C-alpha positions in Angstrom: 13.2 -1.3 71.4 13.4 -4.8 73.2 14.3 -6.5 69.9 17.2 -3.7 69.5 18.5 -4.5 72.9 18.6 -8.1 72.1 20.2 -7.4 68.7 22.9 -5.2 70.5 23.4 -8.2 72.9 23.9 -11.0 70.5 26.3 -8.7 68.3 28.3 -7.3 71.2 32.1 -8.7 71.5 31.8 -9.9 74.9 28.8 -12.1 73.8 30.8 -13.4 71.0 34.0 -14.0 73.0 31.6 -15.8 75.6 30.3 -18.3 72.8 33.9 -18.9 71.4 34.9 -20.1 75.2 31.7 -22.4 75.2 32.6 -23.7 71.9 36.2 -24.6 72.9 35.0 -26.1 76.1 32.2 -28.1 74.5 35.0 -29.5 72.1 37.2 -30.6 74.9 34.2 -32.4 76.6 33.4 -34.3 73.4 36.9 -35.3 72.8 37.2 -36.2 76.5 34.1 -38.7 75.9 36.5 -40.9 73.8 38.6 -41.7 76.9 37.4 -44.4 79.2 39.4 -43.6 81.9 38.2 -39.9 81.9 34.5 -41.0 81.7 34.9 -43.3 84.5 36.5 -40.7 86.5 34.3 -37.5 85.6 31.8 -38.9 83.3 28.8 -36.9 85.0 30.8 -33.6 84.8 31.7 -34.1 80.9 28.0 -35.0 80.2 26.8 -31.8 82.2 29.2 -29.6 80.3 28.0 -31.1 76.9 24.3 -30.7 77.9 24.9 -27.0 79.2 26.8 -26.1 75.9 24.0 -27.3 74.0 21.4 -25.4 75.6 23.4 -22.3 75.6 23.8 -22.6 71.8 19.9 -23.2 71.6 19.5 -20.1 73.7 21.7 -18.1 71.5 20.0 -19.3 68.3 16.6 -18.3 69.8 17.8 -14.9 70.7 19.2 -14.4 67.1 16.0 -15.5 65.6 14.0 -13.2 67.9 16.4 -10.2 67.1 16.6 -10.7 63.1 13.7 -12.8 62.7 13.6 -14.1 59.1 16.6 -12.0 58.3 18.4 -14.4 60.4 18.7 -17.0 57.5 19.9 -14.6 55.2 23.5 -15.2 56.7 25.0 -18.5 55.4 26.9 -18.6 58.6 23.7 -18.5 60.6 22.2 -21.6 58.5 25.4 -23.5 59.2 24.8 -22.7 62.9 21.2 -23.7 62.9 22.0 -27.0 61.1 24.7 -28.0 63.6 22.7 -27.3 66.7 19.7 -29.0 65.1 21.6 -32.1 64.4 22.7 -32.2 68.2 18.9 -31.6 69.2 18.1 -35.0 67.3 17.5 -38.3 69.2 20.6 -40.3 69.4 18.7 -43.5 70.3 18.0 -46.5 68.0 18.8 -46.0 64.4 19.7 -42.6 65.0 22.6 -43.5 67.6 25.1 -42.8 64.7 24.3 -39.0 65.2 26.1 -39.0 68.2 29.4 -38.9 66.3 28.3 -35.6 64.6 28.0 -33.8 67.8 31.8 -32.9 67.3 30.4 -30.6 64.6 29.5 -28.3 67.0 33.3 -27.4 67.3 33.0 -26.2 63.9 31.2 -23.4 65.0 34.4 -21.9 66.0 34.6 -21.0 62.2 31.7 -19.1 62.1 32.3 -17.2 65.5 35.9 -16.3 64.5 36.3 -13.6 61.9 39.6 -14.5 60.8 38.5 -18.1 60.2 35.5 -17.0 58.2 37.8 -15.0 56.0 39.8 -18.1 55.2 36.7 -20.1 54.5 35.4 -17.4 52.1 38.5 -17.3 50.2 38.4 -21.1 49.7 34.6 -20.9 48.6 35.7 -17.8 46.3 38.4 -19.9 44.7 36.0 -22.8 43.8 35.3 -21.8 40.4 39.0 -21.6 39.6 39.8 -25.0 41.3 37.3 -26.5 39.2 39.0 -25.9 36.1 42.4 -27.0 37.6 40.8 -30.1 39.0 39.6 -30.7 35.4 43.2 -30.4 34.1 44.4 -32.7 36.9 41.8 -35.2 36.0 42.9 -35.0 32.2 46.5 -35.4 33.0 46.1 -38.4 35.4 43.8 -40.0 32.8 46.5 -39.6 29.9 49.4 -40.8 32.1 47.3 -43.6 33.2 46.8 -45.0 29.6 50.5 -44.3 28.7 51.5 -46.3 31.8 49.2 -49.2 31.2 50.4 -49.6 27.5 54.0 -49.1 28.4 54.4 -51.1 31.7 51.3 -53.2 32.1 53.2 -56.4 31.0 56.4 -55.8 33.2 54.3 -54.7 36.5 50.7 -55.8 36.3 50.4 -55.2 40.0 50.8 -51.3 39.3 50.1 -50.8 36.1 47.8 -54.0 34.9 44.6 -52.1 34.2 43.4 -48.5 33.7 42.0 -48.5 37.1 45.2 -49.8 38.8 47.4 -47.3 36.8 45.1 -44.4 37.8 45.3 -45.4 41.6 49.4 -45.9 41.3 49.6 -42.4 39.8 47.6 -40.8 42.0 49.6 -42.4 44.9 52.8 -41.4 43.1 51.4 -37.7 42.8 50.9 -37.4 46.4 54.7 -38.5 46.9 53.8 -41.8 48.7 56.5 -44.8 47.9 56.8 -43.5 44.5 60.8 -44.5 44.5 59.7 -48.0 45.2 57.4 -48.1 42.3 59.9 -46.3 39.8 62.8 -48.6 40.9 60.5 -52.0 40.2 59.6 -50.6 36.8 63.0 -49.6 36.0 64.6 -52.8 36.6 62.6 -53.8 33.2 62.4 -50.6 31.6 65.5 -48.7 32.4 64.3 -45.5 30.7 61.1 -45.5 32.7 62.6 -42.6 34.8 62.0 -40.3 31.8 58.0 -40.9 32.4 58.0 -40.8 36.1 60.2 -37.6 36.1 57.7 -35.8 33.7 54.6 -36.8 35.3 55.8 -35.8 38.6 57.0 -32.3 37.5 53.8 -31.7 35.6 51.0 -33.2 38.2 53.0 -31.9 41.5 54.8 -28.9 41.0 52.8 -27.4 38.1 49.1 -28.4 38.8 49.4 -28.0 42.3 51.1 -24.7 42.2 48.2 -23.6 39.8 46.0 -24.1 43.0 48.2 -21.7 45.1 47.9 -19.2 42.4 44.2 -19.6 42.4 43.8 -19.3 46.0 46.2 -16.2 46.1 43.9 -14.5 43.5 40.7 -15.4 45.0 42.1 -13.8 48.3 43.0 -10.7 46.5 39.3 -10.5 45.0 37.9 -10.9 48.3 40.2 -8.3 49.8 39.3 -5.8 47.0 35.6 -6.6 47.4 35.9 -5.9 51.3 37.8 -2.6 50.7 35.3 -1.5 48.2 32.5 -2.3 50.4 34.0 -0.3 53.3 34.6 2.8 50.9 31.1 2.7 49.8 30.1 2.6 53.5 32.4 5.4 54.4 31.2 7.4 51.3 27.3 6.8 52.6 28.3 7.8 56.0 30.0 11.1 54.9 26.9 11.7 52.6 24.8 11.5 55.7 27.0 13.7 57.6 27.2 16.1 54.8 23.2 16.1 54.9 22.8 16.6 58.5 25.4 19.7 58.3 23.3 21.0 55.5 20.0 20.7 57.2 21.5 22.6 60.2 22.7 25.2 57.8 19.3 25.4 56.4 17.7 25.8 59.9 20.3 28.5 60.8 19.5 30.3 57.7 16.1 30.4 58.6 16.7 31.8 62.1 18.8 34.5 60.7 16.0 35.4 58.2 13.7 35.4 61.1 15.9 38.2 62.7 15.8 40.5 59.7 12.9 43.4 59.4 9.7 41.7 58.7 6.1 43.2 57.3 2.8 42.9 59.2 0.0 42.8 56.7 -2.3 44.4 59.4 -2.1 48.3 59.5 -2.8 49.8 62.7 -6.0 52.1 63.4 -5.9 55.3 61.2 -3.8 53.7 58.5 -5.2 52.8 55.0 -6.2 49.1 54.4 -3.4 47.3 52.9 -0.7 49.6 54.3 2.4 47.5 55.5 3.7 48.2 59.0 7.7 47.7 59.2 8.7 46.2 62.7 12.1 46.4 63.3 13.4 44.1 66.1 16.4 46.2 66.6 16.1 49.9 67.0 19.6 50.5 66.5 19.9 53.4 63.5 21.9 52.5 60.5 23.1 55.7 59.0 24.0 54.6 55.6 21.0 52.4 55.0 18.4 53.5 52.3 14.9 53.0 52.4 13.2 50.5 50.0 9.8 51.2 48.5 7.6 49.6 51.3 9.3 51.5 53.7 9.1 54.7 52.1 5.4 54.4 51.4 5.0 53.7 55.2 6.9 56.6 55.8 5.0 58.9 53.8 1.6 57.7 55.0 3.0 58.3 58.7 4.2 61.8 57.7 1.0 62.9 56.2 -0.6 61.7 59.5 1.7 64.1 61.1 4.1 62.1 62.9 7.5 63.7 63.3 10.3 62.5 61.0 12.6 61.5 63.9 10.0 59.0 65.2 9.4 57.9 61.9 13.2 57.2 61.5 13.7 55.5 64.8 10.8 53.1 63.9 12.4 52.2 60.5 15.9 52.0 62.1 17.2 54.6 59.6 18.7 58.0 59.9 16.8 61.1 60.1 18.6 62.4 56.9 17.7 59.3 55.2 14.0 59.7 56.0 13.8 63.3 55.2 15.5 62.9 51.6 13.3 60.1 50.7 10.3 62.3 51.5 11.9 65.2 49.5 12.5 63.0 46.6 9.0 62.3 46.4 7.8 65.7 47.0 5.7 64.9 50.2 4.0 67.3 52.2 2.0 67.0 55.3 -1.8 66.7 55.2 -3.6 69.6 56.4 
């Protein structure tokens, strides 16, 4: 019960919003540490905010470990939070002083704490397989273009295309759109038709290959959305099945209660009756004129009639009409015992 309360606490929207606020406050304090003027004016407060935020993150992690136990590490986002908080707890003195720079990684916890950001990262990870193929295609285009540029322009502009490595770096710079007109103009002073090469390379690398990245991202986002919709539909179907099962259980119990209100037989016969004679007990003594007696009721009526009990009392006990009991006895040809 206590573990369930802790789980409800750490999963509550208010607790999540509180953690997001602490992450933002901690990110501001870590940024303020880079300012000498702010540190000189309020260095103590900034350090206190940083330490308090770290303690809150540690308490949050311990609460989740208590609530989920080893299942805590099944969520990749929990593993990411554990690593970020763990790095912040390492000593930052001596050779590990460089770890102080990694404290800002705590600001990345905002990604794990915000569902919309988690969805964006999930889309990026889902697009990785398709991006790998596109990166391979882009590397192939870059390599082929570098070999051609080295052969064509190496003697003219060795500072840009003198070797294969230099050509690849220059073409990568052109692909990003950085200073490519200056490079092309320098080459075209010696090779007037070099614009054909540069134009084809830019169209292929920038507008075709990079647009493929966008296409893969959109496709991956659609796949993730379909998976989420399918999981939601499966959850809704499971909830509906559970509700139907509960309704069927209630109907079964209600049917059992209705059956208990019907006439029941008692295997114990009263004194004076033969052994094994069924006694019919009718909870409701209201007479049903049109009801016909079954074999057990007729046998019971015959026994009581032979014992001298009036037909009216027999009919009242069985919940049937006087005429129905009389006709049943007459069909059997029953007479009173003497």
